[in-house]
N, C-alpha and C positions, 0 to 999 in steps of 0.2 A: 463500079467497083474496080474495074481494071485500071481506070485513070488514077484512082486513089492508091492502088498498089504500086503503079509506076512512079507516082509522086513520092511515096514513102521510100521506095527503092532508090530514087534519085537523091533524096535527102540523106539517106543512110550512106550512099556512095560519096556524097560531098563531105559528110562528117568524117568518114574514114580518110578521105583525101586530105582534109584539113589537118587531121591528127598526124598523118604521115609527114606533111609539109612542116608542121611544128617540130616534130622529132628530128627531121633533117636539119632544120635551122638551128636547133639546140646543139646538135653534133658539130655543125659548122662553127657556131659561137665558141664551143669548148676548144675546138682545134685552133681557132684564131687566138684565143686566150693563151693556149699552150705555146704557140709560136711567139707571141709577144713576150711571155715570161722567159723563153729561151733566148731571145735576142736581146732582151733588156739586161739579163743577168741579175745578180743579187743587189739589193738596195742597201745603202749604208744604214738606214733605220732598222731594217729587219736583221741585218748582220749584228749590229750593236745589241739589239734586244735579245736575240738568241744566245749570243756569247755572254752577255751579262747574266742571263739565267743559268747558263752552264757553269760560270765561275761561282755564282752564289750557291749553287747546289753542291759544290765540293768543299766549301769552306767549313771549318770546324764550328765557328760561331757566325751565324748568318746576320746577326744584328750588331752594329749597323754595317751594311755593305754600301759603300758610296763610290760608284765609278765616276770618273771624270767625264765631262761633256767633251765631245770631240775625239781626241786621239787621232790616230792615223787610220785611213781606210783605203783599200784598193780592191779591185776585182780581178780575178784570174779565171776567166770563163764563167763557170757556174759557181765558183768558189769566191766567197767574200772574205777578206782578211782584215781584221781589226786589231790594233795594238793600242792599249791605253793603260793609264795608271788607275788604281783604285785604293781606297782606304777600307780597312777592315779591322776587326778587333780579334786578337788571338785569345786562346783559352784562359789566359791570365788577366785579361781585360786591357791589355796594352794596344794602342792604336798603331797599326802598321800601314805604310804606303808601299804597295807592290805594283807590278806591271804584268799584264797578261797579253799574250798574242794568241789569237784564235782564228781558226779557219772553219767557215760554215758553208756547206754545200746547199745552195738554194733549191736545186732540183730535187734532191732526196730529203731535204729538210733535216740534215744531220750535221753534228759537229765532227769535222774531219780531224782536227788536232787542237789541243789546248795546252799552252805552256804558261807557267807562272814564274816570274822572277821575283824573289823576295828582296827585302831591303838590303840584304848583305850580298846580293849579286848572284845567288845560287838559283839556277833555273831547274824547274821540275816539269817534266812532261806528264800531264794528267790524262790526256787522251791522245 
């Protein structure tokens, strides 16, 4: 009976040890992923996606919203900056081509600023 008890205790101890090792490895993996995100900075794809959604959310008429592919992109630390043209329809149904400049913080996942320049050259700061 003693041998069985010692064997069960050893198995229990190994299970606890394995669980602890797994938890430690998970924490290390999360820390490594955070370091990688911090050193990599914002991606052009993520910045474009977040900024397109932000612009679409403030338009009077969301249909159709047609942002151009490309535009300009650069990163300033954790901030991704994108500037590009987009076509939208105003409240009267007229198609307008405007330009937006957007700054997105990849670390906090927030829009830092959003400016839209209308076809007449007037710039409005929306955020």
